[in-house]
PDB file with SEQRES, HELIX, SHEET and CRYST1 records, atoms N, CA, C and O in Angstrom:
SEQRES   1 A   56  MET ALA HIS PHE GLY SER LYS GLY TRP LEU VAL GLN GLN          
SEQRES   2 A   56  LEU LYS ASP MET GLY ILE ARG ARG HIS PRO ILE GLY GLN          
SEQRES   3 A   56  LYS LYS VAL GLU ALA TYR LYS ALA SER VAL LEU TYR GLY          
SEQRES   4 A   56  LEU TYR GLN LYS TYR ALA ALA LYS ARG VAL ASP PRO GLN          
SEQRES   5 A   56  GLU LYS ASN ALA                                              
HELIX    1 AA1 LYS A    7  ASP A   16  1                                  10    
HELIX    2 AA2 VAL A   29  ALA A   31  5                                   3    
HELIX    3 AA3 ALA A   34  ALA A   45  1                                  12    
HELIX    4 AA4 PRO A   51  ASN A   55  1                                   5    
CRYST1    1.000    1.000    1.000  90.00  90.00  90.00 P 1           1          
ATOM      1  N   MET A   1      -8.970  61.027  28.020  1.00  0.00           N  
ATOM      2  CA  MET A   1     -10.272  60.380  28.188  1.00  0.00           C  
ATOM      3  C   MET A   1     -10.737  60.622  29.609  1.00  0.00           C  
ATOM      4  O   MET A   1     -10.025  60.360  30.579  1.00  0.00           O  
ATOM      5  N   ALA A   2     -11.955  61.131  29.699  1.00  0.00           N  
ATOM      6  CA  ALA A   2     -12.509  61.433  30.996  1.00  0.00           C  
ATOM      7  C   ALA A   2     -13.251  60.223  31.529  1.00  0.00           C  
ATOM      8  O   ALA A   2     -13.682  59.360  30.764  1.00  0.00           O  
ATOM      9  N   HIS A   3     -13.402  60.161  32.898  1.00  0.00           N  
ATOM     10  CA  HIS A   3     -14.111  59.063  33.487  1.00  0.00           C  
ATOM     11  C   HIS A   3     -15.600  59.251  33.247  1.00  0.00           C  
ATOM     12  O   HIS A   3     -16.097  60.376  33.205  1.00  0.00           O  
ATOM     13  N   PHE A   4     -16.301  58.145  33.090  1.00  0.00           N  
ATOM     14  CA  PHE A   4     -17.754  58.124  32.806  1.00  0.00           C  
ATOM     15  C   PHE A   4     -18.496  58.923  33.913  1.00  0.00           C  
ATOM     16  O   PHE A   4     -18.320  58.660  35.102  1.00  0.00           O  
ATOM     17  N   GLY A   5     -19.299  59.870  33.502  1.00  0.00           N  
ATOM     18  CA  GLY A   5     -20.136  60.624  34.458  1.00  0.00           C  
ATOM     19  C   GLY A   5     -19.391  61.812  35.057  1.00  0.00           C  
ATOM     20  O   GLY A   5     -20.029  62.565  35.794  1.00  0.00           O  
ATOM     21  N   SER A   6     -18.130  62.049  34.817  1.00  0.00           N  
ATOM     22  CA  SER A   6     -17.438  63.168  35.385  1.00  0.00           C  
ATOM     23  C   SER A   6     -17.759  64.452  34.626  1.00  0.00           C  
ATOM     24  O   SER A   6     -18.366  64.399  33.557  1.00  0.00           O  
ATOM     25  N   LYS A   7     -17.371  65.571  35.149  1.00  0.00           N  
ATOM     26  CA  LYS A   7     -17.604  66.842  34.486  1.00  0.00           C  
ATOM     27  C   LYS A   7     -16.943  66.882  33.107  1.00  0.00           C  
ATOM     28  O   LYS A   7     -17.536  67.380  32.149  1.00  0.00           O  
ATOM     29  N   GLY A   8     -15.748  66.371  33.005  1.00  0.00           N  
ATOM     30  CA  GLY A   8     -15.020  66.326  31.722  1.00  0.00           C  
ATOM     31  C   GLY A   8     -15.755  65.469  30.701  1.00  0.00           C  
ATOM     32  O   GLY A   8     -15.798  65.792  29.514  1.00  0.00           O  
ATOM     33  N   TRP A   9     -16.332  64.370  31.183  1.00  0.00           N  
ATOM     34  CA  TRP A   9     -17.088  63.502  30.302  1.00  0.00           C  
ATOM     35  C   TRP A   9     -18.354  64.189  29.800  1.00  0.00           C  
ATOM     36  O   TRP A   9     -18.711  64.092  28.626  1.00  0.00           O  
ATOM     37  N   LEU A  10     -19.029  64.891  30.727  1.00  0.00           N  
ATOM     38  CA  LEU A  10     -20.245  65.652  30.329  1.00  0.00           C  
ATOM     39  C   LEU A  10     -19.938  66.722  29.319  1.00  0.00           C  
ATOM     40  O   LEU A  10     -20.692  66.919  28.366  1.00  0.00           O  
ATOM     41  N   VAL A  11     -18.830  67.421  29.518  1.00  0.00           N  
ATOM     42  CA  VAL A  11     -18.461  68.488  28.568  1.00  0.00           C  
ATOM     43  C   VAL A  11     -18.158  67.854  27.197  1.00  0.00           C  
ATOM     44  O   VAL A  11     -18.575  68.372  26.161  1.00  0.00           O  
ATOM     45  N   GLN A  12     -17.436  66.740  27.210  1.00  0.00           N  
ATOM     46  CA  GLN A  12     -17.148  66.081  25.945  1.00  0.00           C  
ATOM     47  C   GLN A  12     -18.403  65.620  25.232  1.00  0.00           C  
ATOM     48  O   GLN A  12     -18.523  65.801  24.020  1.00  0.00           O  
ATOM     49  N   GLN A  13     -19.335  65.031  25.953  1.00  0.00           N  
ATOM     50  CA  GLN A  13     -20.593  64.585  25.316  1.00  0.00           C  
ATOM     51  C   GLN A  13     -21.419  65.721  24.794  1.00  0.00           C  
ATOM     52  O   GLN A  13     -22.001  65.609  23.716  1.00  0.00           O  
ATOM     53  N   LEU A  14     -21.492  66.813  25.519  1.00  0.00           N  
ATOM     54  CA  LEU A  14     -22.238  67.972  25.074  1.00  0.00           C  
ATOM     55  C   LEU A  14     -21.615  68.593  23.804  1.00  0.00           C  
ATOM     56  O   LEU A  14     -22.308  69.000  22.871  1.00  0.00           O  
ATOM     57  N   LYS A  15     -20.304  68.641  23.823  1.00  0.00           N  
ATOM     58  CA  LYS A  15     -19.627  69.187  22.614  1.00  0.00           C  
ATOM     59  C   LYS A  15     -19.827  68.264  21.420  1.00  0.00           C  
ATOM     60  O   LYS A  15     -19.971  68.740  20.294  1.00  0.00           O  
ATOM     61  N   ASP A  16     -19.840  66.949  21.646  1.00  0.00           N  
ATOM     62  CA  ASP A  16     -20.095  66.028  20.583  1.00  0.00           C  
ATOM     63  C   ASP A  16     -21.516  66.165  19.966  1.00  0.00           C  
ATOM     64  O   ASP A  16     -21.754  65.851  18.800  1.00  0.00           O  
ATOM     65  N   MET A  17     -22.442  66.654  20.830  1.00  0.00           N  
ATOM     66  CA  MET A  17     -23.801  66.892  20.371  1.00  0.00           C  
ATOM     67  C   MET A  17     -23.916  68.303  19.742  1.00  0.00           C  
ATOM     68  O   MET A  17     -24.978  68.672  19.241  1.00  0.00           O  
ATOM     69  N   GLY A  18     -22.847  69.065  19.773  1.00  0.00           N  
ATOM     70  CA  GLY A  18     -22.861  70.408  19.186  1.00  0.00           C  
ATOM     71  C   GLY A  18     -23.223  71.543  20.096  1.00  0.00           C  
ATOM     72  O   GLY A  18     -23.453  72.669  19.656  1.00  0.00           O  
ATOM     73  N   ILE A  19     -23.274  71.234  21.388  1.00  0.00           N  
ATOM     74  CA  ILE A  19     -23.621  72.239  22.398  1.00  0.00           C  
ATOM     75  C   ILE A  19     -22.321  72.725  23.023  1.00  0.00           C  
ATOM     76  O   ILE A  19     -21.726  72.024  23.843  1.00  0.00           O  
ATOM     77  N   ARG A  20     -21.882  73.903  22.649  1.00  0.00           N  
ATOM     78  CA  ARG A  20     -20.642  74.460  23.141  1.00  0.00           C  
ATOM     79  C   ARG A  20     -20.873  75.597  24.149  1.00  0.00           C  
ATOM     80  O   ARG A  20     -19.978  75.942  24.920  1.00  0.00           O  
ATOM     81  N   ARG A  21     -22.076  76.170  24.132  1.00  0.00           N  
ATOM     82  CA  ARG A  21     -22.469  77.232  25.049  1.00  0.00           C  
ATOM     83  C   ARG A  21     -23.829  76.851  25.659  1.00  0.00           C  
ATOM     84  O   ARG A  21     -24.646  76.162  25.050  1.00  0.00           O  
ATOM     85  N   HIS A  22     -24.023  77.328  26.869  1.00  0.00           N  
ATOM     86  CA  HIS A  22     -25.283  77.115  27.608  1.00  0.00           C  
ATOM     87  C   HIS A  22     -26.366  77.865  26.823  1.00  0.00           C  
ATOM     88  O   HIS A  22     -26.148  79.008  26.423  1.00  0.00           O  
ATOM     89  N   PRO A  23     -27.558  77.226  26.591  1.00  0.00           N  
ATOM     90  CA  PRO A  23     -28.570  77.897  25.789  1.00  0.00           C  
ATOM     91  C   PRO A  23     -29.135  79.168  26.385  1.00  0.00           C  
ATOM     92  O   PRO A  23     -29.621  80.016  25.637  1.00  0.00           O  
ATOM     93  N   ILE A  24     -29.096  79.339  27.687  1.00  0.00           N  
ATOM     94  CA  ILE A  24     -29.656  80.506  28.341  1.00  0.00           C  
ATOM     95  C   ILE A  24     -28.530  81.478  28.711  1.00  0.00           C  
ATOM     96  O   ILE A  24     -28.578  82.651  28.342  1.00  0.00           O  
ATOM     97  N   GLY A  25     -27.492  80.979  29.458  1.00  0.00           N  
ATOM     98  CA  GLY A  25     -26.463  81.848  29.942  1.00  0.00           C  
ATOM     99  C   GLY A  25     -25.465  82.284  28.918  1.00  0.00           C  
ATOM    100  O   GLY A  25     -24.797  83.303  29.098  1.00  0.00           O  
ATOM    101  N   GLN A  26     -25.342  81.536  27.839  1.00  0.00           N  
ATOM    102  CA  GLN A  26     -24.403  81.817  26.725  1.00  0.00           C  
ATOM    103  C   GLN A  26     -22.926  81.739  27.138  1.00  0.00           C  
ATOM    104  O   GLN A  26     -22.055  82.190  26.395  1.00  0.00           O  
ATOM    105  N   LYS A  27     -22.643  81.180  28.296  1.00  0.00           N  
ATOM    106  CA  LYS A  27     -21.208  80.963  28.662  1.00  0.00           C  
ATOM    107  C   LYS A  27     -20.765  79.614  28.102  1.00  0.00           C  
ATOM    108  O   LYS A  27     -21.593  78.756  27.797  1.00  0.00           O  
ATOM    109  N   LYS A  28     -19.492  79.444  27.976  1.00  0.00           N  
ATOM    110  CA  LYS A  28     -18.984  78.128  27.531  1.00  0.00           C  
ATOM    111  C   LYS A  28     -19.386  77.080  28.584  1.00  0.00           C  
ATOM    112  O   LYS A  28     -19.454  77.374  29.778  1.00  0.00           O  
ATOM    113  N   VAL A  29     -19.648  75.855  28.111  1.00  0.00           N  
ATOM    114  CA  VAL A  29     -20.119  74.816  29.032  1.00  0.00           C  
ATOM    115  C   VAL A  29     -19.075  74.475  30.084  1.00  0.00           C  
ATOM    116  O   VAL A  29     -19.431  73.980  31.154  1.00  0.00           O  
ATOM    117  N   GLU A  30     -17.758  74.731  29.807  1.00  0.00           N  
ATOM    118  CA  GLU A  30     -16.748  74.439  30.780  1.00  0.00           C  
ATOM    119  C   GLU A  30     -16.907  75.262  32.046  1.00  0.00           C  
ATOM    120  O   GLU A  30     -16.390  74.881  33.097  1.00  0.00           O  
ATOM    121  N   ALA A  31     -17.608  76.378  31.967  1.00  0.00           N  
ATOM    122  CA  ALA A  31     -17.732  77.312  33.111  1.00  0.00           C  
ATOM    123  C   ALA A  31     -18.744  76.879  34.139  1.00  0.00           C  
ATOM    124  O   ALA A  31     -18.772  77.412  35.248  1.00  0.00           O  
ATOM    125  N   TYR A  32     -19.609  75.881  33.773  1.00  0.00           N  
ATOM    126  CA  TYR A  32     -20.672  75.494  34.647  1.00  0.00           C  
ATOM    127  C   TYR A  32     -20.326  74.281  35.489  1.00  0.00           C  
ATOM    128  O   TYR A  32     -19.437  73.493  35.165  1.00  0.00           O  
ATOM    129  N   LYS A  33     -21.090  74.160  36.621  1.00  0.00           N  
ATOM    130  CA  LYS A  33     -20.854  73.035  37.507  1.00  0.00           C  
ATOM    131  C   LYS A  33     -21.401  71.768  36.834  1.00  0.00           C  
ATOM    132  O   LYS A  33     -22.223  71.819  35.919  1.00  0.00           O  
ATOM    133  N   ALA A  34     -20.903  70.633  37.335  1.00  0.00           N  
ATOM    134  CA  ALA A  34     -21.327  69.342  36.784  1.00  0.00           C  
ATOM    135  C   ALA A  34     -22.836  69.112  36.896  1.00  0.00           C  
ATOM    136  O   ALA A  34     -23.425  68.484  36.016  1.00  0.00           O  
ATOM    137  N   SER A  35     -23.469  69.608  37.955  1.00  0.00           N  
ATOM    138  CA  SER A  35     -24.929  69.407  38.093  1.00  0.00           C  
ATOM    139  C   SER A  35     -25.714  70.103  37.017  1.00  0.00           C  
ATOM    140  O   SER A  35     -26.728  69.594  36.541  1.00  0.00           O  
ATOM    141  N   VAL A  36     -25.246  71.259  36.637  1.00  0.00           N  
ATOM    142  CA  VAL A  36     -25.924  72.011  35.539  1.00  0.00           C  
ATOM    143  C   VAL A  36     -25.699  71.333  34.218  1.00  0.00           C  
ATOM    144  O   VAL A  36     -26.617  71.241  33.403  1.00  0.00           O  
ATOM    145  N   LEU A  37     -24.488  70.853  33.986  1.00  0.00           N  
ATOM    146  CA  LEU A  37     -24.149  70.123  32.766  1.00  0.00           C  
ATOM    147  C   LEU A  37     -24.950  68.804  32.670  1.00  0.00           C  
ATOM    148  O   LEU A  37     -25.386  68.426  31.583  1.00  0.00           O  
ATOM    149  N   TYR A  38     -25.138  68.124  33.778  1.00  0.00           N  
ATOM    150  CA  TYR A  38     -25.889  66.904  33.777  1.00  0.00           C  
ATOM    151  C   TYR A  38     -27.339  67.204  33.356  1.00  0.00           C  
ATOM    152  O   TYR A  38     -27.944  66.418  32.626  1.00  0.00           O  
ATOM    153  N   GLY A  39     -27.894  68.330  33.811  1.00  0.00           N  
ATOM    154  CA  GLY A  39     -29.280  68.705  33.413  1.00  0.00           C  
ATOM    155  C   GLY A  39     -29.356  68.948  31.922  1.00  0.00           C  
ATOM    156  O   GLY A  39     -30.317  68.538  31.270  1.00  0.00           O  
ATOM    157  N   LEU A  40     -28.327  69.627  31.365  1.00  0.00           N  
ATOM    158  CA  LEU A  40     -28.328  69.841  29.927  1.00  0.00           C  
ATOM    159  C   LEU A  40     -28.194  68.562  29.168  1.00  0.00           C  
ATOM    160  O   LEU A  40     -28.833  68.379  28.133  1.00  0.00           O  
ATOM    161  N   TYR A  41     -27.334  67.631  29.686  1.00  0.00           N  
ATOM    162  CA  TYR A  41     -27.123  66.337  29.054  1.00  0.00           C  
ATOM    163  C   TYR A  41     -28.442  65.570  29.052  1.00  0.00           C  
ATOM    164  O   TYR A  41     -28.809  65.006  28.021  1.00  0.00           O  
ATOM    165  N   GLN A  42     -29.161  65.530  30.162  1.00  0.00           N  
ATOM    166  CA  GLN A  42     -30.417  64.827  30.186  1.00  0.00           C  
ATOM    167  C   GLN A  42     -31.432  65.410  29.217  1.00  0.00           C  
ATOM    168  O   GLN A  42     -32.178  64.674  28.570  1.00  0.00           O  
ATOM    169  N   LYS A  43     -31.459  66.726  29.118  1.00  0.00           N  
ATOM    170  CA  LYS A  43     -32.435  67.404  28.271  1.00  0.00           C  
ATOM    171  C   LYS A  43     -32.186  67.112  26.783  1.00  0.00           C  
ATOM    172  O   LYS A  43     -33.111  66.799  26.032  1.00  0.00           O  
ATOM    173  N   TYR A  44     -30.903  67.223  26.377  1.00  0.00           N  
ATOM    174  CA  TYR A  44     -30.581  67.053  24.965  1.00  0.00           C  
ATOM    175  C   TYR A  44     -30.258  65.668  24.534  1.00  0.00           C  
ATOM    176  O   TYR A  44     -30.427  65.352  23.357  1.00  0.00           O  
ATOM    177  N   ALA A  45     -29.798  64.809  25.424  1.00  0.00           N  
ATOM    178  CA  ALA A  45     -29.501  63.450  25.069  1.00  0.00           C  
ATOM    179  C   ALA A  45     -30.797  62.657  24.876  1.00  0.00           C  
ATOM    180  O   ALA A  45     -30.854  61.709  24.094  1.00  0.00           O  
ATOM    181  N   ALA A  46     -31.794  63.054  25.582  1.00  0.00           N  
ATOM    182  CA  ALA A  46     -33.126  62.336  25.391  1.00  0.00           C  
ATOM    183  C   ALA A  46     -33.726  62.592  24.067  1.00  0.00           C  
ATOM    184  O   ALA A  46     -34.524  61.777  23.604  1.00  0.00           O  
ATOM    185  N   LYS A  47     -33.390  63.708  23.396  1.00  0.00           N  
ATOM    186  CA  LYS A  47     -33.871  64.054  22.100  1.00  0.00           C  
ATOM    187  C   LYS A  47     -33.219  63.221  20.982  1.00  0.00           C  
ATOM    188  O   LYS A  47     -33.804  62.993  19.923  1.00  0.00           O  
ATOM    189  N   ARG A  48     -32.015  62.789  21.257  1.00  0.00           N  
ATOM    190  CA  ARG A  48     -31.299  61.975  20.249  1.00  0.00           C  
ATOM    191  C   ARG A  48     -31.929  60.598  20.126  1.00  0.00           C  
ATOM    192  O   ARG A  48     -32.308  60.000  21.133  1.00  0.00           O  
ATOM    193  N   VAL A  49     -32.044  60.097  18.931  1.00  0.00           N  
ATOM    194  CA  VAL A  49     -32.629  58.826  18.657  1.00  0.00           C  
ATOM    195  C   VAL A  49     -31.543  57.878  18.247  1.00  0.00           C  
ATOM    196  O   VAL A  49     -30.742  58.189  17.365  1.00  0.00           O  
ATOM    197  N   ASP A  50     -31.502  56.730  18.868  1.00  0.00           N  
ATOM    198  CA  ASP A  50     -30.473  55.707  18.522  1.00  0.00           C  
ATOM    199  C   ASP A  50     -30.886  55.077  17.166  1.00  0.00           C  
ATOM    200  O   ASP A  50     -32.000  54.572  17.025  1.00  0.00           O  
ATOM    201  N   PRO A  51     -29.966  55.117  16.175  1.00  0.00           N  
ATOM    202  CA  PRO A  51     -30.299  54.551  14.847  1.00  0.00           C  
ATOM    203  C   PRO A  51     -30.709  53.058  14.860  1.00  0.00           C  
ATOM    204  O   PRO A  51     -31.500  52.610  14.030  1.00  0.00           O  
ATOM    205  N   GLN A  52     -30.140  52.300  15.837  1.00  0.00           N  
ATOM    206  CA  GLN A  52     -30.485  50.898  15.919  1.00  0.00           C  
ATOM    207  C   GLN A  52     -31.922  50.695  16.386  1.00  0.00           C  
ATOM    208  O   GLN A  52     -32.602  49.771  15.940  1.00  0.00           O  
ATOM    209  N   GLU A  53     -32.391  51.581  17.306  1.00  0.00           N  
ATOM    210  CA  GLU A  53     -33.764  51.504  17.785  1.00  0.00           C  
ATOM    211  C   GLU A  53     -34.754  51.866  16.683  1.00  0.00           C  
ATOM    212  O   GLU A  53     -35.856  51.323  16.611  1.00  0.00           O  
ATOM    213  N   LYS A  54     -34.330  52.811  15.813  1.00  0.00           N  
ATOM    214  CA  LYS A  54     -35.198  53.251  14.750  1.00  0.00           C  
ATOM    215  C   LYS A  54     -35.469  52.126  13.738  1.00  0.00           C  
ATOM    216  O   LYS A  54     -36.568  52.037  13.190  1.00  0.00           O  
ATOM    217  N   ASN A  55     -34.478  51.278  13.495  1.00  0.00           N  
ATOM    218  CA  ASN A  55     -34.598  50.172  12.542  1.00  0.00           C  
ATOM    219  C   ASN A  55     -35.371  48.981  13.094  1.00  0.00           C  
ATOM    220  O   ASN A  55     -35.930  48.179  12.347  1.00  0.00           O  
ATOM    221  N   ALA A  56     -35.386  48.889  14.392  1.00  0.00           N  
ATOM    222  CA  ALA A  56     -36.059  47.721  15.031  1.00  0.00           C  
ATOM    223  C   ALA A  56     -37.565  47.755  14.969  1.00  0.00           C  
ATOM    224  O   ALA A  56     -38.224  46.842  15.465  1.00  0.00           O  
TER     225      ALA A  56                                                      
END                                                                             
């Protein structure tokens, strides 16, 4: 289990969303710095809709 906000946590979250490679560079997400991964996380996590918010 990775610490919240660490590079390992970001990699885990991106993989859980189905993002295993960078959309532009096509390298595995593990190869990128945490700052790049955080940008990807912000971009794609914002698109996810929380099911509880949808029902409210």
